[in-house]
C-alpha positions as CSV (number, residue, x, y, z in Angstrom):
1,M,6.0,124.6,2.2
2,N,7.8,121.3,3.1
3,I,11.4,121.9,4.7
4,S,13.6,118.7,4.3
5,V,16.7,118.4,6.0
6,H,19.1,115.3,5.1
7,P,20.4,113.7,8.1
8,Q,24.0,114.0,8.4
9,E,22.9,118.4,9.2
10,I,20.7,117.0,12.0
11,N,23.9,115.0,13.2
12,S,26.2,117.6,13.1
13,S,23.6,120.1,14.8
14,F,24.0,117.5,17.3
15,R,27.5,117.4,17.4
16,L,27.7,121.2,18.0
17,I,25.6,121.9,20.5
18,G,26.6,118.7,22.5
19,L,30.4,120.6,22.4
20,A,28.7,123.5,23.2
21,L,27.0,122.1,26.4
22,L,30.3,120.3,27.2
23,L,33.3,122.9,27.0
24,P,32.0,125.1,30.0
25,V,32.4,121.5,31.8
26,L,35.9,121.5,29.7
27,L,37.0,124.9,31.0
28,A,35.7,124.2,34.9
29,A,37.8,121.2,35.1
30,C,41.1,122.5,33.8
31,Q,40.8,125.4,36.1
32,Q,39.6,123.3,39.1
33,T,43.2,121.3,37.9
34,R,45.3,124.2,37.7
35,Q,43.9,125.5,41.0
36,T,45.1,122.1,43.0
37,V,48.1,121.7,41.7
38,V,51.0,121.9,44.7
39,V,54.6,122.3,44.1
40,L,56.6,120.1,46.7
41,P,59.8,120.9,48.2
42,E,63.0,119.3,47.4
43,P,63.1,116.4,49.9
44,E,65.8,117.0,53.0
45,P,68.7,114.9,52.8
46,V,68.8,111.9,54.8
47,V,71.4,112.7,58.1
48,E,72.8,109.5,59.6
49,D,72.0,109.6,63.5
50,T,75.4,109.4,64.7
51,S,74.8,109.5,68.8
52,V,75.0,105.9,69.3
53,Q,78.6,105.6,67.6
54,D,79.5,108.9,70.0
55,A,78.5,107.4,73.0
56,E,80.2,104.0,72.1
57,A,83.5,105.6,71.8
58,V,83.1,107.6,74.6
59,R,82.7,104.7,76.7
60,L,85.6,103.0,75.0
61,L,88.0,105.6,75.9
62,F,86.6,106.2,79.4
63,E,87.3,101.9,79.7
64,E,90.2,102.2,78.3
65,E,91.7,105.3,80.9
66,L,90.3,103.6,83.7
67,R,92.7,100.3,83.1
68,Y,95.4,102.2,82.6
69,Q,95.3,104.4,85.7
70,R,94.9,101.0,87.2
71,M,97.5,99.7,85.6
72,I,99.2,103.3,87.2
73,A,98.2,102.4,90.7
74,D,98.7,98.8,90.9
75,I,102.6,99.3,89.9
76,L,102.9,102.3,92.3
77,Y,101.5,99.9,95.5
78,D,103.9,97.2,94.6
79,G,106.9,99.8,94.7
80,R,105.6,101.1,98.5
81,K,105.2,98.1,99.8
82,A,108.6,97.1,98.6
83,L,109.6,100.2,100.2
84,N,107.8,99.6,103.5
85,A,110.2,96.0,103.4
86,N,113.1,97.6,102.6
87,R,113.3,95.9,99.3
88,L,114.8,99.1,98.0
89,L,117.6,97.8,95.3
90,T,117.3,93.9,95.6
91,P,115.9,91.7,94.2
92,P,115.9,93.8,91.4
93,D,112.7,92.2,89.9
94,I,110.7,93.5,92.9
95,S,112.1,96.1,94.2
96,A,110.9,99.8,95.1
97,H,113.5,101.1,92.8
98,T,112.6,99.1,89.7
99,Y,108.8,99.4,90.4
100,F,109.0,103.6,90.5
101,Q,111.0,103.6,87.7
102,R,108.7,101.1,85.8
103,V,106.2,104.0,85.8
104,L,108.8,107.0,85.4
105,A,109.2,105.3,82.2
106,I,105.4,105.5,80.7
107,E,104.9,109.2,83.0
108,P,108.5,111.2,83.7
109,V,106.6,114.0,85.9
110,N,104.5,111.1,87.9
111,A,104.5,112.8,91.6
112,V,104.4,109.3,93.4
113,A,107.0,107.8,91.4
114,L,109.4,110.6,91.6
115,Q,108.9,110.8,95.6
116,G,108.8,107.0,95.9
117,I,112.5,107.4,94.5
118,Q,113.5,110.3,96.8
119,D,112.3,108.1,99.7
120,I,114.7,105.3,98.6
121,V,117.3,107.8,98.8
122,A,116.2,108.9,102.7
123,K,115.8,105.2,103.6
124,Y,119.4,104.2,102.8
125,L,120.6,107.7,104.7
126,Q,118.8,106.5,107.8
127,L,120.5,103.0,107.7
128,A,123.5,104.1,106.7
129,D,123.4,106.7,109.8
130,E,122.3,103.7,111.9
131,A,125.2,101.3,110.9
132,G,127.8,104.0,111.3
133,R,126.3,104.9,114.9
134,Q,126.7,100.9,115.3
135,G,130.3,101.3,114.3
136,L,129.6,99.2,111.1
137,F,131.6,101.3,109.1
138,D,132.3,99.1,106.0
139,E,128.1,98.3,106.1
140,A,127.7,102.3,106.2
141,K,129.9,102.9,103.4
142,G,128.1,100.3,101.0
143,L,124.7,102.0,102.3
144,L,125.4,105.3,101.0
145,R,127.1,104.1,97.4
146,R,123.5,102.5,97.4
147,A,121.9,106.3,97.8
148,E,124.5,107.3,95.2
149,Q,123.6,104.4,92.5
150,V,119.4,105.9,92.8
151,D,120.3,109.3,92.8
152,R,123.7,111.0,93.0
153,N,122.5,114.2,93.2
154,H,120.8,113.7,96.4
155,A,121.4,117.0,98.8
156,G,121.8,114.8,101.9
157,I,124.4,112.7,100.7
158,A,127.1,114.4,100.9
159,A,126.5,115.2,104.5
160,A,125.7,111.7,105.0
161,W,129.5,111.1,103.7
162,V,130.8,113.6,105.9
163,A,129.0,112.5,109.7
164,L,130.2,108.9,108.8
165,E,133.8,110.3,108.4
166,T,133.1,111.9,111.7
167,E,132.3,108.3,113.4
168,M,135.2,106.7,111.9
169,E,137.3,109.2,113.4
170,T,135.6,108.8,117.0
171,S,137.6,107.4,119.6
172,D,134.1,105.1,120.3
173,V,134.5,101.1,121.3
174,V,131.6,99.1,119.6
175,H,130.6,95.8,120.3
176,S,129.1,93.4,118.2
177,L,126.6,90.9,119.6
178,S,125.5,87.3,118.6
179,A,121.9,87.6,117.2
180,S,121.4,84.2,117.8
181,D,123.1,84.1,121.2
182,L,120.6,86.8,122.4
183,A,117.7,85.7,121.3
184,S,118.4,82.3,123.1
185,K,120.0,84.1,126.2
186,S,123.0,81.8,126.4
187,P,126.3,81.9,129.0
188,A,128.1,83.5,126.3
189,I,125.7,86.5,126.2
190,F,126.0,87.0,130.0
191,V,129.6,87.1,129.8
192,Q,129.8,89.5,127.0
193,L,127.5,92.1,128.9
194,S,129.2,92.0,132.3
195,R,132.1,93.0,130.2
196,I,131.1,95.6,128.8
197,A,129.2,96.7,131.5
198,I,132.4,96.5,133.9
199,Q,134.0,98.7,130.9
200,A,131.3,101.0,130.8
201,R,131.5,101.8,134.7
202,D,135.5,102.1,135.0
203,S,135.7,104.3,131.8
204,G,132.5,106.7,132.4
205,A,130.8,106.1,129.2
206,F,127.7,106.9,128.0
207,F,126.5,103.8,125.9
208,L,124.3,102.9,123.0
209,I,122.5,99.9,122.9
210,T,120.6,98.6,119.6
211,A,118.5,95.9,119.3
212,P,116.0,94.4,116.9
213,S,113.3,94.6,119.5
214,D,112.4,97.3,122.2
215,D,112.4,94.0,124.6
216,Q,116.1,92.9,123.6
217,A,117.0,96.1,124.2
218,R,115.9,96.5,127.6
219,W,117.1,92.9,128.6
220,I,120.5,93.7,127.7
221,Y,120.1,97.0,130.0
222,A,119.2,95.3,132.5
223,Q,121.8,92.1,132.5
224,M,124.5,95.5,132.0
225,Q,122.8,96.9,134.7
226,I,122.8,93.7,136.8
227,A,126.8,92.8,136.5
228,V,127.8,96.6,137.8
229,E,125.5,96.7,141.1
230,G,125.2,99.9,143.0
231,H,126.2,101.6,139.7
232,R,124.3,103.8,137.9
233,L,125.1,103.2,133.8
234,R,124.2,106.1,131.8
235,G,122.6,104.8,128.1
236,N,120.1,105.0,125.8
237,I,118.2,102.0,123.5
238,E,117.2,102.1,119.8
239,L,115.8,99.4,116.9
240,G,118.1,98.5,114.5
241,S,118.3,94.7,112.7
242,T,121.9,94.4,114.4
243,P,122.6,94.2,117.8
244,T,125.8,96.3,119.2
245,I,126.3,98.3,122.3
246,R,128.6,101.6,121.5
247,L,130.7,102.9,124.3
248,I,131.1,106.7,124.0
249,I,133.9,106.9,126.1
250,P,134.7,110.5,127.3
251,V,138.3,111.9,125.9
252,D,139.9,112.3,129.2
253,S,139.2,108.8,130.1
254,D,142.3,106.6,130.4
255,A,140.1,103.2,129.3
């Protein structure tokens, strides 16, 4: 018996067989694809590194603070130099008072500047005391007024005025010496010192010699002693810008 098969039926059969063979492969591929799928996490936000900028800012702040501190230190140094040179209130642009006040305008509680102001007053009180003991009363008054100009509430000013008034009421005799005659040791200074020595001897006075240098003060004393040879004069010496001899005469003296 002959069986005839149409070509289309043969092709259909081959396609079915092919699909049957391919299906497991496709299923396996799909399964493998599902197994290898990885869900990636959300990316982290990008954070900018500011450490470099922060370090630069710190450096700039440090340098600025360093410049500021150096400026303050320089002004205070100029103030101390002016104080040591007795440029207390004058000249105004380079005086100790100007420098210290400049710092206090920036730092009102700067301890060095505040102490500098007190040192200016103390210096004026010292100079006023020296002037008073030398009989330079007008000069002493002017120095005390300058001390008041710096700090009117300073505790030492009132006591200094009292001391000056006491000095002015004494019967002491103050002789002013010429600085140029003293420096050149002129004949006029010899004559003046001889007269003062005789007055000191006759009144029994104790004297205070004030001179710009220790050598000059000792020279004055030596010349006075020579003028009254055989009599021991009693006195003391101190340093001061204006040469003077103050005779402290006993109250019972007739001189």
